N, C-alpha and C positions, 0 to 999 in steps of 0.2 A: 509716279509711277508706284506703288507700291509689290511689299512678299503678299502673293496670295494668301498665307493663312497669316493674322494675328497670331503672333509670334509668345510661343508659352514659355521664353524666357529669350533674354538675351546675354551673350559672351564676349569678352571683347579679349584681344593681343591686350596688353602693356605699354609697353615702351615704342611711342610711336604711335596708338591710336586708341588711347584710356587716354594717360597724360605722358606730358611734351619734358621727357628724362634727360633732352641734349643738352642743352645748358652746361649740366653735372657733367657729361660728359664731355663736354669741350672743353672748362674747365680743369677738369682731371687732366686730360692726355697731355692736353698744352702745357699745363705746369711741368710733366713729365719732362717732356722736349725740352723745355727749358734744364730741367735739372740736367739731359742729355747735350747740354751744348746745343741746342735746336734752335729755329724758328718757330712761332706760334705759327699753327694751321689755320687759313679760313673759320669761319664757323661754316659754311653751307659745304664744305669739305667732309667735315666732318659727321653734320649732324644727319647724315644721307646713311652715312655704313652707324648709324645708331646700335638700328635694329640686328646687327648682328653681334653686339652685349662685345665683352671683350675680346676675343675674338677680330674682331673687326675692328678694337679702334688698334690694336696691338697690329695689324695689319695696313691701317690706313699713320699708324703713326708711326713707326718706323720699317715696315715693309718686310714682316716679317712673317712667315705661315708655323702652324704650330708641329712643322719637323725641323723647323728650323735653329740653329744652334743660338740661346740667348733668347727662343722665343721663352719658351715656360719663365723664365724669369720679368719678361717685366708684363709675361701675362697675369701675374699673382702681385705683381708692383699693381697693375694699375688696379685689382680689385680691390687693393686691402685698403691704397687710397681712395678710392668710392664709396670702401663702404665708408667713413672718416665725414664726407660732406653731398651724403646723395640728395640728402633733401634739399638744399640751402639753393639753390632756384628752377627744382623741380615743380611740376604745377599740372592742375586739369589742364588739358586745351578748353582755349574759352568758347563757353556755350557746352561744351560738356555733363558742368554740373549739372542743367536745366533740362539739360535730355536724359540723365538720369534719376530726376524729383520727377520728372512726368512720368516715368517707367515704373517707380516706386506708387504715385499717387495711382498708378491704372494695376496696382497688385503685382505686374510680372515683375518678375524675378530679375536681376543680370549677377553676374560675373565675371572672372575673368580665368581663363588660361592662357598662360603664358611662357616660353623658354629663361625667364627669368630667374634662377631660386631663391629658394623661399627665401637663402641668409641676408639678401634685398627685396627683395619686392615686400614683404610682409612690412616692417620697419618704415617702408614708401609710401603704401598705405594708412599705414596707423596717423602717420605725419600726415597726411593727407585729409584727415578724415574717415575717409572708407571704410578700413575694416570693418566697422560695426554695419554699415550699409550694405556691404559687399557680398551679397548669398553664397560664392562658395570662391576660392583663388588655389587652384590645378598648378604646379608649378614642377620642374622636371622631378622635385625629390617623394613628389609624394607616383607616380608612379615608374613604370618599367620603359616605355619609349616615348619618348618625346613625337614635338608636332615636328616632321607634318604625321606620324602615325596618329590616328586615331582615339588612342586610347585614354588622353586627357582631358579629352571631348566630354567620349564613353561616363566618364571618373566623375568631367562636372554636371553633368547631365542630369546623372544617379542625385548626387546631390542636393541638385534641386528639386530634383522631382517631376523629371521632365519625360517628353521624347524625343532624340538627337532628331526625332525630323520633325518638330512641333518648334524649335528655335534656331534660332539665329547666330552666327556668329562673325564678328566683325576684325575684320585683321587688314597689316597693309606691310605683308609679305604673302609671297608666295608659300612659304611654308603656311603661314595661316589656312590658305585658303583651299592648298590642298588637305588639308586636317581637316576644317570642318568637311567641302565635298566626302571624303574621303567616312566620314562620320553619320549622311546623308542628311548635314546642315542645310538651310539656305544660309548665302553667304554673302560680305559687304569687303569689299579691297573699298581701304578709304585710300586714296593720293594726296591726303594733308601730311601723311603718314615719310617717315624715313624710307625712299624711295630716288634711289640714282637715277631713274628715266622714271619719270610720273607717269608718261604715257603707255609702259610698260604692263605697270596694274588692268588693261583691259586686253593683256592675254595669258594670265593666270586662272578665267572658267570661273569665276565668279560671279553669283547669277545678278550684281549689283555691282556697280561702279561709283561712289560721288567724291567729290572735289573738298568736300571740307563738310566741317559739326552742324553745321547748321543743316543741307544737305539731309545729311544723318537724322537729322533730327524730322525730318520731314518723314524721309520713306518709311521709321520709325514709329510716327505717330496715326 
C-alpha cells in the first residue's frame, strides 16, 4: 500500500520517529532519581513517555504536574542535565539513514517539525551529521503555535518550497497526526515510537500506520 501521490517532501517528527533519543532521556531521569534517593525506573516505563519531553519525564519520574510544588525546579534540572549529555547514546533508528538517503537520491527533500526546542534539536542534528542534509528544522521557537496547530507544518512546507497537500508527515504521537491532517498533508503514524499503548495509533486518524522503519521505507519508495 502506497500513498496516492509521490510526495513532494517528507517531514518527520524528531524524537521517537526519526531518532531514538530514549537512551539519553532514561539515563538522565534515572540519574536524577538516584540523586533524590529513589530507585531507577525500568527503561520501558520511561521510554513510552519520551515524546512528552521534560514534562513527561518529571511526571513519570516524580509524579509531578506543572501546577505542583517542586515541578518547575525538577523540570529545569532535567533540561539542564539533558543538555549536558543529550548526544551520548542518541542515534538514528535502525534503517532510517538508508531511508533518508533513498529520498535524497530521488531529490525528495526531507525535514523535521518537532516540539523539541531548537536549543536541544539543533545540537542533536549536528552531532548525528543530519544538519546539512535536513531541508528544514521547525521548532516551537520558530512559530507562534506548536503542534498540533498546522502553523509549523505550513512553515516547513514553505521552507522546502512544496504545497502541504503534496507532502507527507510522519510521527509517533496523536498531536503529530493532528498537525499533519490539519495542514492537509498525508500522514503516517509509526508504532515503533514512544507510545504507551501502540494499538492506540490506529485511532489517531492517520492515512497510514506502520510498525517499523523498514515498513515505512517500503511505503515511501
